[in-house]
N, C-alpha and C positions, 0 to 999 in steps of 0.2 A: 405412424410408429411412435411408441412412447419413448420420451427422452430418458436416457440412462441417468440415474441419480448418482452423483459422485459424492463420497463422504467428505465432511469438513476436514478431516485429518489429511486426506489426500490433497485437497485444495491448499491447505496450509503448507504442505511440503513443496508444492510446485515452484513458488518463488525461490526456494533454496536451490532446487535443481537448476533453475535458470541462472542464478548467481554463480554457482559452482561451474556450470558449463561455460559461462562468460569468462570466468577466470582461466579456464582451460584454453579457450579460444585465444586469449591474450598471450598465452604461452605457446601458441602454434601447435597445440595437440589436435591431431586429426581424428583419432578414434579412441574409444575407451570401453572397457568391459564393465558390466554391472558390478563385478567384484572390485575392480579398481575404483569405480565411482563410490562404491559403498565404503571403502577404506578412507576415502577423502571426506565423505559426508557423515560418517559414523551412523549410517543406516544400513541394514542388512541388504545384501544383493537380492534376496527374495522379495523384500519390501519394495525395492526399486522396480523390479520387474512387474510386481503386482500393480503398483501405482501407474506405471506407464501403459500397462495392458488395458487400463480403463479407457485409454484414448487411442488404442491401436497397436501399442507395443513399441514400434520404431526401431527395434534391434534386428540384427541378422545373426543366425546361428553360426558360431565360429568366427564372427567378426566383431560383435559388440555393437556399439552405437557410433554413428558418425556425429561428432561433437557439434559441428556447425548446423547440420540438419536438425538434430534434436533440440538445440538451443533455439533455432528458428520456430520449430513446431510448438515447443512449450510457450514461446513468446506469443504465438497465435492463440493458443488455448487461454492464456492470461489476458488476451485482448491487447497485447502490446504492439500489434501491427496497425493499431489505430492511433489517432492523435486526440488528446483530450484537452479541453480548455478548463482551467481551474481558477477559482477565486479563493482568496483567503479572507476570512472575517475575523478580525482581531489582529492588530499590528503591534502587539507586545513582543516580548523576547522570543517566544515560541513561533509566533507568526512571522517575525522577521527572519528567524533561522530557517523556516520552511522556504520563504521567498528567496533566501540567499543560496539554497541548495541547488546548484546548477545541474546536478546529476539527474534530477527529475526529467529534464528535457531530453536526455539520452533515452529515457524510457517512454517518451511520447506525451509527458504531462507538462503543459505550458501554463505558468502562472500569468494570467492576463490582467488581474486587478486585485487590489487589497482595500479592505474597508475597515474603518474604525470609528468609534464614537468620540474619541478624544480629539478636540479641536487643535491641540498642540501637535498632533501627528499628521493631521490632514494637510495635504500639500507636499509632504516630504516624499522622497523617492527611495526605493530599495531596488538595486540593480536595474534602474531605469523605469521601474513600475511605480506610478504615483499612488499614494494612499488617498483614497476618497472617503468622504463622509458616508457613514452608514445610511444616511437619509437618501443617498443617490442609488442605493443598491437595487431597489425594486426596478427602477427605470433601466439601469444598466443590464440587469438580467433579461428584461423583456426586449431590449434592443440588441442584445448580443447572444451568441451561442455560448452557453456555459454548461459544461457537463458535470463538474464536480465542485462542491463548495467545501473547503476545509475550515472547520470551526476551532479557533483557539480562543475560546471565550470563558468567562466565569460560569460556574455551574448554574447559577440563577438565570442567566441570560440565554443559555443554549436551547432549551426546549421551545421557547417562543420564536427565536430566530429560525430554528430548524423547521418549525411549522410554517412560517412565512415562506421559507425557501421552497418547501414542497408545494405550497399554493401557487408560487410563481413559476413552477415547472422544473425545478432542479430534481434530477433523478438519482444523483449520487452524493452522499454526504460523508466526509472524512472527519470524524468527530474526536477532537482531543480534549473536549471539556470533561471534567471528572464526573460524568453521569451518563448512563445508558440512554440513548434516544430510541424511541419506538414510534415509527411513523407508518403511513399507508404502505401496503405491500409493494406498490409501484416505485417507492423510493428505497434505494439500497443504502444502508448505513453501515459503515465500518467504524466501530467504537475502539479507540486506541487509548488504553489507560497506562500511562507511563509509570505512575506510582505503583500499580499492581505488578508491573514487570520488576520494579525495584524490590518490592516485597518478596517476590519469588526468589530473587537473588539473595536477599537477606535470609530467607528460609534455608536455602541450600548451603549458605555459609555457616549458619548456626548448626545445621545438622552435621556438616562435615568436620567442623572444628569445635564442637561443644566438648566441654571437659568430660573426661571419662569418669564413670561412677566409681567411687571408692569401695 
C-alpha cells in the first residue's frame, strides 16, 4: 500500500497543535471542539479537521476531541514517543543556549555531548555535559548512539562538518549555520535560519506601520 504524502504545510502545523494541546492539558481541559481550538490557534476549524483527517481524524461527532488522546496521538505522529540522543557541535552562545534548554528533555531529546574547536572551551561543562574537542567527535559518534547533530557553526565550517557527520552515520542534522545544507537523501536536514525569521518580522512591522502616502 502506497504511503500517503502529507503536505509540508500540514507537518509545519502539527507542532503548534501539540503545543496548544499541551497548554490545555496543563489547564485540565478534557475535551475541545475544532471551533474552540481554531479560536485559540487562529486557524479555521475546517483547516484543523482537514489536517487531522490526514491521520485518521481523532474527533467524535457531537463531542469534539479528547485533549489528552489527541495530544498523545500527535506526539506519536511527530515521533515524540521515542527518545533521541543529540550532540551539539559548536559551544558558542547559541550552542550553550541549546544545551541549557532543559525543556528539550520533556520532548524526548537528550543532549549527550558538546564539541568545539576552541581549546579554551574544551573541558568546561554546561549542565553537567562536558565540552569535548572536535577531534574526538568521530570516535564518539562511532562508539555511541547519536540520532541528531545540532550545528551551531560558522557558515564556512558547516558543509564539511555535515558531510563528515553523514559519513559517520548521523541520520538527522539540525542546522543553525546560516547556509542551507544538502546531503544524501538518507540524511534528514532541518535548516533553521534565525536571521530570516527576524527579517519576516521586520517586513510585517514595516508593512503594518509604514507611513501613509500623502
